[in-house]
VOGU-3710 file (C-alpha; in Angstrom, 3 decimals, decimal comma):
1> xxxxxxxxxx> 17,221/7,364/-22,018  15,122/4,508/-20,624  14,825/2,858/-24,046  18,615/2,565/-24,207  18,929/0,709/-20,920  19,199/-3,071/-20,686  17,641/-4,567/-17,566  18,385/-8,125/-16,522  15,885/-9,597/-14,074  16,986/-12,688/-12,158
11> xxxxxxxxxx> 14,063/-15,001/-11,500  10,660/-15,428/-13,146  8,584/-15,529/-9,979  5,703/-13,152/-9,306  7,944/-10,277/-8,243  10,472/-10,760/-11,055  7,813/-10,892/-13,761  5,935/-7,911/-12,291  9,164/-5,886/-12,266  10,080/-6,971/-15,787
21> xxxxxxxxxx> 6,671/-6,183/-17,261  6,461/-2,797/-15,549  9,952/-1,847/-16,706  9,254/-2,939/-20,268  6,122/-0,784/-20,276  8,348/2,166/-19,313  10,637/1,590/-22,292  13,453/-0,497/-20,864  14,796/-3,524/-22,735  14,216/-6,388/-20,321
31> xxxxxxxxxx> 15,541/-9,939/-20,202  14,422/-12,362/-17,497  16,838/-15,149/-16,575  15,217/-18,138/-14,929  16,979/-21,134/-13,407  14,156/-23,530/-14,251  12,592/-24,493/-17,564  9,447/-22,454/-16,907  8,328/-19,333/-15,025  6,633/-19,192/-11,639
41> xxxxxxxxxx> 9,300/-19,672/-8,999  7,610/-21,108/-5,936  4,348/-21,035/-7,893  5,491/-23,558/-10,507  3,369/-26,580/-11,308  4,002/-30,143/-12,421  1,946/-32,988/-13,870  2,134/-36,717/-13,193  -0,196/-39,627/-13,986  -2,963/-37,332/-15,119
51> xxxxxxxxxx> -2,776/-35,062/-12,040  -1,700/-31,412/-12,188  -0,268/-29,970/-8,982  0,366/-26,348/-8,030  3,666/-26,584/-6,179  3,320/-23,604/-3,857  0,654/-20,922/-3,402  -2,880/-22,299/-3,354  -4,902/-19,404/-1,837  -6,124/-16,586/-4,064
61> xxxxxxxxxx> -6,803/-13,650/-1,760  -6,838/-9,896/-2,445  -8,288/-10,136/-5,965  -8,127/-6,350/-6,231  -4,300/-6,463/-6,166  -4,215/-8,808/-9,168  -6,853/-6,781/-11,020  -4,979/-3,543/-10,373  -1,810/-5,109/-11,754  -3,353/-6,260/-15,029
71> xxxxxxxxxx> -5,255/-2,983/-15,363  -1,881/-1,155/-15,499  -1,458/-2,684/-18,934  -5,067/-2,116/-20,021  -5,900/-5,759/-19,443  -7,970/-7,638/-16,862  -7,476/-10,928/-15,086  -10,375/-12,291/-17,168  -8,213/-11,864/-20,271  -5,937/-14,587/-18,924
81> xxxxxxxxxx> -7,855/-16,774/-16,471  -11,329/-17,418/-15,089  -11,881/-16,794/-11,389  -14,412/-18,623/-9,258  -15,293/-17,544/-5,736  -15,317/-20,467/-3,328  -18,298/-21,017/-1,059  -17,600/-22,119/1,569  -14,361/-20,166/1,542  -12,762/-23,003/3,506
91> xxxxxxxxxx> -13,579/-25,464/6,260  -11,991/-25,691/9,695  -11,894/-29,202/11,158  -11,778/-29,105/14,952  -12,309/-32,827/15,502  -14,395/-35,833/14,530  -17,821/-34,654/13,330  -16,780/-31,107/14,232  -16,420/-29,329/10,890  -17,003/-25,585/10,529
101> xxxxxxxxxx> -17,477/-24,442/6,906  -16,870/-20,704/6,582  -19,618/-19,150/4,439  -18,557/-16,780/1,675  -21,593/-14,540/2,185  -21,645/-12,172/5,163  -25,265/-12,803/6,307  -24,508/-16,513/6,710  -21,215/-15,742/8,447  -22,996/-13,452/10,911
111> xxxxxxxxxx> -25,388/-16,313/11,658  -22,459/-18,659/12,277  -20,884/-16,203/14,722  -24,190/-15,747/16,565  -24,633/-19,508/16,874  -21,268/-19,723/18,625  -21,317/-16,508/20,653  -24,502/-14,438/20,965  -23,827/-10,792/20,190  -20,637/-11,553/18,254
121> xxxxxxxxxx> -22,062/-10,683/14,825  -22,356/-7,020/15,807  -18,795/-7,072/17,085  -17,681/-8,740/13,861  -19,181/-5,848/11,886  -17,201/-3,370/14,000  -14,045/-5,498/13,653  -14,433/-5,638/9,862  -15,062/-1,909/9,620  -11,727/-1,284/11,340
131> xxxxxxxxxx> -10,032/-3,971/9,260  -11,395/-2,430/6,051  -9,736/0,872/6,959  -6,435/-0,912/7,636  -6,714/-2,683/4,307  -7,325/0,584/2,474  -4,325/2,275/4,089  -2,069/-0,770/4,317  -2,584/-2,355/0,916  -3,379/0,687/-1,195
141> xxxxxxxxxx> -0,866/3,092/0,371  1,790/1,691/2,717  2,816/-1,418/0,771  3,497/0,567/-2,392  6,145/2,622/-0,585  9,748/1,531/-1,277  10,838/1,525/2,370  13,981/3,558/1,705  13,504/6,421/4,144  11,394/7,501/7,101
151> xxxxxxxxxx> 10,413/10,555/5,077  8,067/8,334/3,071  5,905/8,077/6,166  6,051/11,761/7,179  2,517/12,289/5,996  0,363/13,969/8,626  -2,584/11,707/7,898  -0,492/8,530/8,085  1,067/9,723/11,343  -2,353/10,401/12,819
161> xxxxxxxxxx> -3,458/6,979/11,609  -0,759/5,042/13,461  -3,049/4,321/16,371  -6,038/3,568/14,141  -3,861/1,046/12,339  -3,077/-0,745/15,643  0,622/-0,968/14,798  1,573/-1,234/18,475  -1,163/-3,616/19,605  -0,862/-7,379/19,125
171> xxxxxxxxxx> -3,218/-9,430/17,023  -3,755/-11,700/20,039  -5,027/-8,859/22,182  -6,974/-7,204/19,382  -9,014/-10,320/18,545  -9,830/-10,943/22,187  -11,191/-7,423/22,578  -14,026/-8,513/20,285  -14,500/-12,249/20,758  -14,354/-14,892/23,469
181> xxxxxxxxxx> -15,360/-18,159/21,809  -12,357/-20,388/21,121  -13,464/-21,357/17,597  -14,017/-17,746/16,593  -10,618/-16,768/17,983  -8,938/-19,541/15,973  -10,783/-18,444/12,851  -9,730/-14,826/13,304  -6,097/-15,651/14,086  -5,694/-18,125/11,217
191> xxxxxxxxxx> -4,817/-15,535/8,498  -1,661/-14,473/10,365  -0,433/-18,055/10,743  2,218/-17,661/8,021  3,303/-14,095/8,805  6,167/-15,331/10,933  5,272/-14,736/14,576  2,816/-15,727/17,258  -0,380/-13,643/17,318  1,035/-12,163/20,551
201> xxxxxxxxxx> 3,938/-10,723/18,507  2,090/-9,828/15,299  0,846/-6,234/14,985  -2,943/-5,935/14,901  -2,459/-3,976/11,684  -2,654/-7,417/10,083  -6,335/-7,746/10,886  -6,435/-6,356/7,350  -5,927/-10,030/6,438  -9,286/-10,801/8,035
211> xxxxxxxxxx> -10,857/-8,213/5,768  -9,194/-9,858/2,775  -10,469/-13,234/3,927  -14,023/-12,393/4,959  -15,018/-9,399/2,845  -13,004/-9,869/-0,352  -13,284/-13,639/-0,379  -11,344/-16,730/-1,352  -11,092/-17,327/-5,088  -9,660/-19,921/-7,440
221> xxxxxxxxxx> -8,345/-19,501/-10,999  -9,815/-22,411/-12,975  -7,022/-24,663/-14,153  -4,944/-23,898/-11,070  -2,819/-21,132/-9,606  -0,331/-21,642/-12,407  -2,824/-19,937/-14,722  -1,799/-16,661/-13,051  1,837/-17,386/-13,912  0,953/-18,167/-17,514
231> xxxxxxxxxx> -1,057/-14,956/-17,722  1,802/-12,897/-16,312  4,295/-14,467/-18,703  2,004/-13,798/-21,674  1,490/-10,198/-20,552  5,244/-9,715/-20,120  5,909/-10,973/-23,628  3,239/-8,629/-24,978  5,198/-5,781/-23,398  8,396/-6,962/-25,083
241> xxxxxxxxxx> 10,073/-8,873/-22,250  12,466/-11,648/-23,305  12,652/-14,825/-21,218  15,712/-17,087/-21,079  15,030/-20,370/-19,274  17,477/-22,922/-17,844  19,791/-19,975/-17,127  20,983/-20,067/-13,528  23,071/-17,015/-12,672  26,507/-17,942/-11,363
251> xxxxxxxxxx> 28,342/-14,595/-11,094  28,550/-10,947/-12,098  31,129/-8,875/-13,909  31,449/-5,479/-12,257  33,121/-2,181/-13,010  33,140/1,018/-10,941  30,515/-0,254/-8,490  28,188/-1,331/-11,282  27,312/-4,756/-12,658  28,150/-4,844/-16,358
261> xxxxxxxxxx> 27,372/-8,468/-17,205  25,308/-11,232/-15,650  26,959/-14,620/-16,085  25,237/-18,008/-16,323  26,722/-21,455/-16,902  26,195/-21,174/-20,652  25,939/-17,486/-21,505  26,411/-13,906/-20,359  24,101/-10,911/-20,603  24,994/-7,228/-20,792
271> xxxxxxxxxx> 23,292/-5,217/-18,067  22,818/-1,544/-17,319  20,513/-2,453/-14,432  20,018/-5,733/-12,562  16,906/-6,698/-10,602  17,399/-9,718/-8,347  14,158/-11,598/-7,836  16,187/-14,563/-6,616  16,814/-15,186/-2,928  18,332/-11,991/-1,488
281> xxxxxxxxxx> 20,734/-13,801/0,840  21,937/-16,082/-1,966  22,638/-13,144/-4,288  24,585/-11,353/-1,570  26,575/-14,309/-0,280  27,150/-16,316/-3,470  27,061/-13,864/-6,388  28,624/-10,727/-4,912  32,129/-10,196/-3,552  32,389/-9,470/0,187
291> xxxxxxxxxx> 33,039/-5,769/-0,414  29,870/-5,539/-2,524  27,479/-6,941/0,076  25,000/-4,661/1,816  24,539/-6,955/4,810  26,818/-9,205/6,816  26,163/-12,867/7,445  25,606/-11,946/11,093  22,803/-9,613/9,987  21,094/-12,422/8,083
301> xxxxxxxxxx> 21,416/-14,852/10,954  19,516/-12,417/13,177  16,559/-12,129/10,775  13,309/-13,679/11,946  12,012/-15,962/9,230  8,454/-16,901/8,353  7,820/-20,661/8,358  9,008/-23,273/5,970  6,723/-26,097/4,892  6,576/-29,847/4,553
311> xxxxxxxxxx> 4,330/-30,510/1,553  2,864/-33,707/0,139  1,401/-33,869/-3,363  -0,952/-36,848/-3,575  -2,932/-38,388/-6,407  -5,867/-40,437/-5,080  -7,651/-42,987/-7,268  -11,078/-42,209/-5,798  -13,067/-39,177/-4,664  -12,408/-38,223/-1,045
321> xxxxxxxxxx> -15,459/-37,493/1,079  -15,912/-34,666/3,589  -13,332/-32,298/2,124  -13,877/-28,840/0,653  -11,417/-27,077/-1,643  -9,510/-25,623/1,362  -9,413/-27,470/4,695  -7,681/-26,417/7,910  -7,088/-29,238/10,382  -7,167/-27,492/13,745
331> xxxxxxxxxx> -7,858/-30,616/15,782  -4,698/-30,016/17,814  -3,787/-27,014/19,953  -2,337/-24,165/17,889  -0,178/-22,682/20,659  2,385/-25,529/21,051  2,752/-25,891/17,282  3,244/-22,152/16,860  5,906/-22,084/19,561  7,691/-24,992/17,851
341> xxxxxxxxxx> 7,842/-22,842/14,725  8,663/-19,419/16,134  10,153/-19,677/19,634  11,666/-23,143/20,071  12,314/-24,264/16,488  11,958/-28,011/16,028  9,864/-30,513/14,161  6,364/-30,166/15,663  4,918/-32,614/18,130  1,258/-32,421/17,109
351> xxxxxxxxxx> 1,096/-30,106/14,099  -1,855/-28,383/12,584  -1,990/-28,909/8,841  -3,773/-27,757/5,712  -5,262/-29,778/2,866  -6,142/-28,340/-0,520  -8,361/-30,450/-2,765  -8,610/-28,350/-5,946  -10,293/-31,234/-7,771  -13,386/-30,492/-5,639
361> xxxxxxxxxx> -13,727/-27,298/-7,723  -11,793/-28,106/-10,883  -12,116/-31,441/-12,685  -9,172/-30,610/-14,954  -6,529/-31,180/-12,253  -7,227/-34,905/-11,729  -8,337/-37,881/-13,835  -12,080/-38,708/-13,766  -13,180/-40,107/-10,411  -9,889/-39,155/-8,747
371> xxxxxxxxxx> -8,796/-36,536/-6,224  -5,827/-34,183/-6,184  -4,587/-33,435/-2,656  -1,981/-30,906/-1,515  -1,085/-31,333/2,170  1,009/-28,699/3,934  2,460/-28,650/7,447  3,973/-25,290/8,482  7,319/-25,926/10,179  10,266/-23,913/11,419
381> xxxxxxxxxx> 12,965/-23,015/8,865  16,520/-24,344/9,158  15,565/-27,823/10,383  17,319/-31,067/9,463  15,253/-32,493/6,645  15,448/-36,148/5,662  13,221/-38,859/4,221  12,682/-40,565/7,580  11,286/-37,368/9,089  9,084/-36,739/6,071
391> xxxxxxxxxx> 7,605/-40,236/6,277  6,945/-39,858/9,983  4,828/-36,770/9,343  3,152/-38,323/6,325  1,949/-41,181/8,519  0,857/-38,749/11,227  -1,235/-36,495/9,011  -2,717/-39,335/6,995  -3,876/-41,082/10,177  -5,646/-37,903/11,262
401> xxxxxxxxxx> -7,021/-37,203/7,783  -8,519/-40,693/7,604  -9,908/-40,615/11,129  -11,428/-37,147/10,877  -12,942/-37,620/7,406  -14,069/-41,178/8,160  -12,500/-43,096/5,275  -9,460/-44,948/3,998  -7,160/-42,761/1,902  -3,600/-44,077/2,073
411> xxxxxxxxxx> -4,381/-47,322/0,259  -5,793/-45,253/-2,616  -2,685/-43,103/-3,128  -1,390/-43,716/-6,662  1,025/-40,771/-6,790  3,041/-39,231/-3,969  5,746/-36,586/-3,829  7,122/-34,714/-0,819  8,767/-31,295/-0,677  10,528/-29,552/2,211
421> xxxxxxxxxx> 13,609/-27,578/3,293  16,175/-29,294/1,092  13,970/-28,815/-1,963  13,459/-25,121/-1,241  17,239/-24,761/-0,962  17,966/-26,804/-4,089  15,277/-25,210/-6,255  15,343/-21,607/-5,005  18,522/-21,220/-2,892  16,030/-20,379/-0,130
431> xxxxxxxxxx> 17,734/-18,960/2,962  17,441/-21,596/5,714  15,029/-23,491/3,506  12,313/-20,913/4,110  9,055/-21,086/2,166  7,609/-17,620/2,800  10,425/-15,151/3,433  10,919/-12,765/6,338  8,458/-12,680/9,199  6,201/-9,638/9,294
441> xxxxxxxxxx> 7,201/-8,483/12,749  7,218/-4,837/13,790  11,027/-4,771/13,683  11,042/-6,167/10,130  8,565/-3,788/8,559  9,085/-1,178/5,804  12,494/0,519/6,241  13,553/-2,228/8,670  13,539/-4,870/5,919  16,538/-5,496/3,644
451> xxxxxxxxxx> 16,533/-2,613/1,169  15,343/-2,909/-2,411  18,446/-1,024/-3,629  21,938/-2,337/-2,958  24,007/-0,101/-0,698  27,233/-1,042/-2,487  26,367/-1,805/-6,141  24,796/1,203/-7,827  22,725/-0,594/-10,458  21,603/-3,602/-8,404
461> xxxxxxxxxx> 18,042/-3,774/-7,068  16,118/-6,464/-5,220  12,525/-7,607/-5,274  10,530/-10,395/-3,659  9,729/-11,889/-0,309  12,936/-10,880/1,507  12,460/-7,181/0,842  9,506/-4,774/0,833  6,630/-5,221/1,271  6,972/-8,851/2,406
471> xxxxxxxxxx> 5,917/-12,471/1,858  2,887/-13,742/-0,009  1,690/-13,607/-3,605  -0,004/-10,170/-3,573  2,954/-8,531/-1,746  5,378/-10,123/-4,225  3,301/-8,792/-7,107  3,454/-5,349/-5,493  7,190/-5,664/-4,765  7,990/-5,984/-8,455
481> xxxxxxxxxx> 5,980/-2,887/-9,278  7,591/-0,883/-6,477  11,145/-1,665/-7,578  10,263/-0,909/-11,216  8,934/2,491/-10,146  12,142/3,223/-8,223  14,278/2,277/-11,223  12,115/4,459/-13,448  12,702/7,432/-11,158  16,460/6,781/-11,035
491> xx> 16,984/6,258/-14,764  14,357/8,440/-16,424
//
């Protein structure tokens, strides 16, 4: 039966390719339609003047999730790309001459904690032990559930574990039960920065991110994050998946509550099953008729979104001193910036920002003697985005970058490109110009997220950052596998 079914997957991002490859392995005939001329979605890359830039994700966390994915097909990540663990994992810049590199090895990290707050290393061990349990349950059990019914969670052990998982305690309170020093608190709250809420409103379940950060480490695929995309595309093709690029979906043909054909500007594709890895809201509002939509526009307007981003891709004609591969500029107060993202959305007054310098690790991404910089400011979604605003924030962050690293940088910029809300909308039809998807709040978890199966169109499924399990590269990779499993159960 499965071998006779044609699946059309919309979008060649992480979730779309994971769904396609998993379905092909199960015997389905799979075609992936991608708007752009290459796979990757938000993880695309581009080259200019000898520099190669990853456009979106730059952190490689949860290496076990990637390994588990490739192992499904009797392959390993090493078959497709070479990983290098970063040490230090990243550096936090609190001010001039106040840099805190985060050691990759636990003994050195314990020493760092002790130097800041005597007795804190023992508390860190307890914190990590709890976080390890949350990671085991959260990442290896909960996130692989399709979020279609409460019955999925009616497991006596999971029910008993609710309190151990700290679902009803905030990250803000949880961290402060263990630590008092301001720098340690900022370090421990950093991993939830992009989850879509203040630490006060983020469940302490997400201390599992601290385990991913500290215990599992920060890695880098040599050649750039796009090497993962290339590996996934190659694996998909090995499984028999067909890719059609420059094919933006414009409409569907439907019959008896089923999609029968997927229409693009230049072609149409017969479909027994459709998996939408494109923006969920866009598919509902622009590709489906009103009677076919699972959610109203009012529903979408009430969703709490994770942040968007203002990004600058810079090519520098010299090496930049005092930067590691990953650098967090926390020289301003986090609280006002966070509130300007989540509670009172507006362009931030004094934003924190992040700088990735992959050329510190990988000479292939920049010409000899040059530096490749990726600068990201997390900002609220749905803001007015124009060139004047972008330039204002470019000047602001470059002034701070130069002052805090003690050198001239702007005069050495030989390539510059910006990317923000309007680009996310134009390139990905991103709802409100979001970069990361739905916020991981308690009321937008599991069955409370938009469903992976359409309520109105029988053969339409969704995958990606606006459905289960949520935003981020590892969750997107898992999302594709989850929806493929559900389709396998329905059509086997």
